[in-house]
C-alpha angles and dihedrals in degrees: 000000000000118000110255094234092051094049089055091052095052107095117233115242113256117230092251091051096057123099108244135206127192124212112212122207134196094210131041091223091059091052091049092049092048092050092053093045094049094048090048088052092052099255122137115233138154129209109235140165108257115249112257093247092063101028113137131139116008128357094253125089138156124244111212138173104264091220089064094049097109094052093042092050090050092054092049094046093046089056091044093235106164120229133172102224147321110240131191110211114203094227124021119192096197094196089062092056102047113108099207124074128176129213120190112211095179102250092028136048120208121199118193126195115178104318096332120097130191119192124190137180106254094214100045097024089223116150106242101175141019116182146155135045128090101230119132091241097055094097089051091048091050092048092050095048108034116103095007127117112250095246092047098050121095116245110262092234089067092067105021133063108183132089086264090057090048091049091047089050092051090049091047092050090049090052089054091049091051093053090044099249102104139068116250111259121222 
């Protein structure tokens, strides 16, 4: 058991100092299932776009702490979730991998994830635009979000099942985080 005073002196690793691994998937659904399983098992992970030098399969991968790779791989294999590979890039610029981006237009805030964008009025928190994506459920997502306050709208993943629905859900959750009504996503 470490001495309490020593454990306080040991600096925590900063995100950029960690060794990272990236799990690559052939299918979006496998990446989504793996993310849910890992979070439920207590592992930290973050959905990212794979860097171009290792991009194969779909455009969804999981960024994990390389030191947790063995346990994470066990969870994924126990659930028989297929994946292509786990790669260990030499240098990872995390900002380049994150799927969500925000643009502040003054009165409005736009959050983009992949090709899907959600824009809301910062004062009223009403969703004023949903655009992008080519999934078959995008019209349904748009219909269910437009004109609703962020905290009153249903999460896009509850009524959509494509990569566009997943991206819309990530953008929606990020909007909630920005206005202080959502839990930070990993």
